[in-house]
C-alpha positions as CSV (number, residue, x, y, z in Angstrom):
1,M,9.1,184.7,165.0
2,I,10.3,185.6,161.6
3,V,9.5,189.3,162.3
4,L,11.2,189.2,165.7
5,Y,14.2,187.0,164.9
6,G,14.4,186.6,161.2
7,S,13.9,182.9,161.4
8,A,11.1,180.4,162.2
9,S,13.5,177.7,163.4
10,V,16.5,179.0,165.3
11,A,18.0,182.4,165.8
12,A,19.8,184.8,168.1
13,A,19.5,188.6,168.2
14,P,20.4,191.4,170.6
15,V,17.5,192.0,173.0
16,S,17.2,195.7,171.9
17,I,16.7,194.6,168.3
18,V,14.0,192.0,169.2
19,R,12.2,194.6,171.4
20,A,12.4,197.2,168.6
21,R,10.7,194.7,166.2
22,T,8.0,193.7,168.7
23,P,4.6,194.9,167.6
24,S,2.3,196.5,170.2
25,A,0.2,193.9,172.1
26,G,-2.9,192.7,170.2
27,A,-6.2,191.7,171.6
28,G,-5.2,188.1,172.2
29,D,-4.3,186.6,175.6
30,Y,-0.9,185.1,175.0
31,A,-0.1,184.5,178.6
32,R,-1.8,181.1,178.4
33,F,1.0,180.0,176.0
34,V,3.9,181.0,178.2
35,R,5.7,178.4,180.3
36,R,8.7,179.2,182.5
37,T,11.4,177.0,184.0
38,T,15.0,177.3,185.2
39,C,18.3,175.5,184.4
40,D,19.9,173.1,186.8
41,L,23.6,173.3,187.6
42,A,24.5,171.4,184.4
43,N,22.5,173.9,182.3
44,H,19.7,171.4,181.6
45,F,16.0,172.3,181.7
46,S,12.7,170.7,180.9
47,F,9.1,171.5,180.4
48,N,6.6,168.9,181.5
49,G,2.9,168.6,180.6
50,L,3.0,170.6,177.4
51,P,0.3,170.0,174.8
52,N,1.7,168.2,171.7
53,G,2.7,170.5,168.9
54,P,5.1,173.3,168.0
55,W,6.5,175.6,170.6
56,F,9.3,178.2,170.6
57,V,11.8,178.1,173.4
58,I,13.2,181.6,174.1
59,T,15.9,182.6,176.5
60,V,18.1,185.6,177.2
61,G,21.8,185.1,177.6
62,K,24.4,187.4,179.1
63,S,28.1,187.4,178.8
64,T,29.9,185.9,181.8
65,E,32.2,188.9,181.8
66,G,29.2,191.2,182.0
67,A,30.2,193.1,178.8
68,G,27.9,193.5,175.8
69,E,24.2,193.5,175.3
70,P,22.1,190.5,176.3
71,V,21.1,188.2,173.4
72,A,17.7,186.7,172.9
73,V,17.9,183.1,171.6
74,T,15.0,181.2,170.2
75,R,14.5,177.7,168.9
76,R,11.4,175.9,167.6
77,V,10.7,172.5,169.2
78,E,8.0,170.0,168.7
79,T,6.5,168.2,171.7
80,H,5.2,164.6,171.7
81,G,3.8,163.0,174.8
82,G,4.0,166.4,176.6
83,L,7.8,166.4,177.2
84,V,10.7,168.3,175.8
85,N,14.2,168.2,177.4
86,M,16.9,170.6,176.2
87,S,20.3,171.7,177.2
88,L,22.0,175.0,176.7
89,P,25.3,174.9,174.9
């Protein structure tokens, strides 16, 4: 995450910058670590049944006016009891 975003806790960067920093895929199968969800109408989302431990929540945001490049936003979270609830600002 430090290579991609410059931080291991919370960061935002233009998608093109993150993609340019992304190394080519290694031999590992990272798909098993990926979880997907969507926001509700109040911009809340949750992940259920996650193993306890550290995770990175990553999302891509776009301007409501449609101008400018999309921004990738990441935040490190710690799950306990398999649940993390978050809201987008």
